[in-house]
C-alpha positions as a Markdown table, in Angstrom:
| # | Residue | x | y | z |
|---|---|---|---|---|
| 1 | Met | 120.4 | 190.9 | 274.7 |
| 2 | Ser | 120.8 | 193.6 | 272.5 |
| 3 | Ser | 123.9 | 194.6 | 271.1 |
| 4 | Arg | 126.3 | 198.0 | 270.5 |
| 5 | Ser | 128.6 | 196.0 | 267.8 |
| 6 | Ile | 128.4 | 196.9 | 264.3 |
| 7 | Asp | 129.8 | 193.3 | 263.7 |
| 8 | Asp | 126.4 | 192.1 | 264.6 |
| 9 | Leu | 124.6 | 193.9 | 261.7 |
| 10 | Ser | 124.0 | 192.4 | 258.6 |
| 11 | Pro | 126.9 | 192.7 | 255.8 |
| 12 | Glu | 124.8 | 195.8 | 254.1 |
| 13 | Ala | 124.8 | 197.5 | 257.1 |
| 14 | Arg | 127.9 | 196.7 | 258.9 |
| 15 | Leu | 129.6 | 198.4 | 255.6 |
| 16 | Cys | 126.9 | 201.5 | 255.9 |
| 17 | Ala | 127.2 | 201.9 | 259.9 |
| 18 | Gly | 131.3 | 201.6 | 259.5 |
| 19 | Val | 131.5 | 204.4 | 256.5 |
| 20 | Met | 129.2 | 206.1 | 258.6 |
| 21 | Leu | 131.1 | 206.0 | 261.7 |
| 22 | Ser | 134.1 | 207.0 | 260.1 |
| 23 | Arg | 133.0 | 209.9 | 258.5 |
| 24 | Cys | 131.9 | 211.3 | 261.6 |
| 25 | His | 135.3 | 210.6 | 263.2 |
| 26 | Ala | 137.2 | 212.1 | 260.1 |
| 27 | Ser | 134.5 | 215.4 | 260.8 |
| 28 | Gly | 135.5 | 215.5 | 264.4 |
| 29 | Leu | 132.0 | 214.7 | 265.5 |
| 30 | Ser | 131.7 | 212.0 | 268.5 |
| 31 | Val | 129.1 | 209.2 | 268.2 |
| 32 | Leu | 128.4 | 206.3 | 270.6 |
| 33 | Val | 126.7 | 203.1 | 268.9 |
| 34 | Thr | 123.9 | 202.2 | 271.6 |
| 35 | Cys | 122.3 | 199.4 | 269.7 |
| 36 | Thr | 122.5 | 197.4 | 266.9 |
| 37 | Arg | 121.0 | 194.0 | 266.6 |
| 38 | Arg | 118.3 | 193.4 | 269.0 |
| 39 | Thr | 115.9 | 190.5 | 270.1 |
| 40 | Pro | 112.2 | 190.4 | 269.6 |
| 41 | Glu | 112.2 | 190.0 | 273.1 |
| 42 | Asp | 114.4 | 193.6 | 273.7 |
| 43 | Gln | 111.9 | 195.3 | 271.0 |
| 44 | Ala | 108.8 | 194.0 | 273.3 |
| 45 | Ala | 110.5 | 195.5 | 275.9 |
| 46 | Leu | 111.1 | 198.4 | 274.4 |
| 47 | Tyr | 107.8 | 198.9 | 272.6 |
| 48 | Ala | 106.3 | 198.5 | 276.1 |
| 49 | Gln | 108.1 | 201.5 | 278.0 |
| 50 | Gly | 105.6 | 204.6 | 278.3 |
| 51 | Arg | 102.8 | 202.1 | 277.4 |
| 52 | Thr | 102.3 | 199.5 | 279.9 |
| 53 | Thr | 105.6 | 200.6 | 281.6 |
| 54 | Pro | 107.3 | 203.5 | 283.1 |
| 55 | Gly | 109.5 | 205.7 | 281.2 |
| 56 | Pro | 108.8 | 207.7 | 277.7 |
| 57 | Val | 108.2 | 206.0 | 274.6 |
| 58 | Val | 111.4 | 205.4 | 272.5 |
| 59 | Thr | 110.1 | 203.3 | 269.5 |
| 60 | Trp | 107.2 | 203.0 | 267.6 |
| 61 | Ala | 108.0 | 199.7 | 265.9 |
| 62 | Lys | 106.3 | 196.3 | 267.9 |
| 63 | Pro | 108.0 | 193.1 | 267.9 |
| 64 | Gly | 108.9 | 191.6 | 264.5 |
| 65 | Glu | 109.1 | 195.3 | 262.8 |
| 66 | Ser | 111.8 | 196.4 | 263.9 |
| 67 | Arg | 114.9 | 196.9 | 261.5 |
| 68 | His | 117.3 | 196.1 | 264.6 |
| 69 | Glu | 115.6 | 192.5 | 264.5 |
| 70 | Thr | 117.1 | 191.5 | 261.4 |
| 71 | Gly | 120.4 | 193.6 | 261.8 |
| 72 | Glu | 119.7 | 196.1 | 259.3 |
| 73 | Ala | 118.9 | 198.8 | 261.8 |
| 74 | Trp | 121.9 | 200.9 | 264.1 |
| 75 | Asp | 121.2 | 203.9 | 266.7 |
| 76 | Val | 123.5 | 206.4 | 268.1 |
| 77 | Val | 123.8 | 209.3 | 270.0 |
| 78 | Pro | 126.5 | 212.0 | 269.2 |
| 79 | Leu | 128.9 | 213.2 | 271.9 |
| 80 | Arg | 129.4 | 217.0 | 273.5 |
| 81 | Asn | 132.6 | 217.1 | 275.1 |
| 82 | Gly | 132.3 | 213.2 | 276.1 |
| 83 | Lys | 128.6 | 213.4 | 277.3 |
| 84 | Pro | 125.7 | 211.9 | 274.8 |
| 85 | Val | 123.5 | 214.7 | 273.3 |
| 86 | Trp | 119.8 | 213.9 | 273.8 |
| 87 | Gly | 118.3 | 217.2 | 273.3 |
| 88 | Thr | 116.8 | 217.8 | 269.9 |
| 89 | Thr | 116.5 | 221.6 | 270.1 |
| 90 | Gly | 118.9 | 224.5 | 269.0 |
| 91 | Ala | 122.6 | 223.8 | 269.1 |
| 92 | Asp | 121.6 | 220.3 | 270.1 |
| 93 | Leu | 119.6 | 219.7 | 266.7 |
| 94 | Leu | 122.4 | 221.3 | 264.7 |
| 95 | Leu | 124.6 | 218.4 | 265.8 |
| 96 | Trp | 121.8 | 215.7 | 265.1 |
| 97 | Gln | 121.4 | 217.3 | 261.5 |
| 98 | Gln | 125.3 | 216.9 | 261.2 |
| 99 | Val | 124.9 | 213.2 | 262.4 |
| 100 | Gly | 121.9 | 212.5 | 260.1 |
| 101 | Ala | 123.6 | 214.0 | 257.0 |
| 102 | Ile | 126.4 | 212.1 | 257.4 |
| 103 | Gly | 124.6 | 208.9 | 257.8 |
| 104 | Glu | 122.7 | 209.5 | 254.8 |
| 105 | Ala | 125.7 | 210.7 | 252.2 |
| 106 | Ala | 126.8 | 207.0 | 253.7 |
| 107 | Gly | 123.6 | 205.3 | 252.4 |
| 108 | Ala | 121.7 | 205.1 | 255.6 |
| 109 | Glu | 118.1 | 205.9 | 255.6 |
| 110 | Trp | 117.6 | 208.6 | 259.2 |
| 111 | Ala | 114.5 | 208.3 | 261.2 |
| 112 | Gly | 115.6 | 212.1 | 261.5 |
| 113 | Arg | 113.7 | 213.0 | 258.7 |
| 114 | Trp | 111.0 | 210.6 | 259.3 |
| 115 | Pro | 107.3 | 212.0 | 260.1 |
| 116 | Ala | 107.4 | 214.1 | 263.6 |
| 117 | Arg | 105.1 | 211.5 | 265.1 |
| 118 | Ile | 107.7 | 208.5 | 264.4 |
| 119 | Arg | 111.0 | 210.8 | 264.3 |
| 120 | Glu | 113.6 | 208.9 | 266.2 |
| 121 | Phe | 117.0 | 211.1 | 265.9 |
| 122 | Pro | 119.7 | 207.9 | 267.3 |
| 123 | His | 117.9 | 205.7 | 264.5 |
| 124 | Phe | 119.6 | 204.6 | 261.0 |
| 125 | Gln | 119.0 | 201.7 | 258.9 |
| 126 | Ile | 119.8 | 200.3 | 255.4 |
| 127 | Lys | 117.3 | 201.7 | 252.7 |
| 128 | Gly | 114.4 | 199.5 | 251.5 |
């Protein structure tokens, strides 16, 4: 079962995510945590999406490769007027870049800076 609680993250990731979320709030940005720790079974289901099951591809990590499985990663989505912002162009991209910069300043690695082929705007993880 996947979690949305930062309490389920490793101590280092919990601290980093907590700082990030506090700084987002202090900057007037609303952010929703959509996933923290994930089971290998959940990772397998997500990896299958867009490959062997319907839906868009949402992850490039196979089971055993995701930092979510070790509690070292978390996913978020910014909110605008209480609604999730999933778009990645125009004003939506600017919002993601703000959230990404705050996460990076808190010490996280932001997958929004990864190469375009594997970029994941919602994904943050501890460095290393």
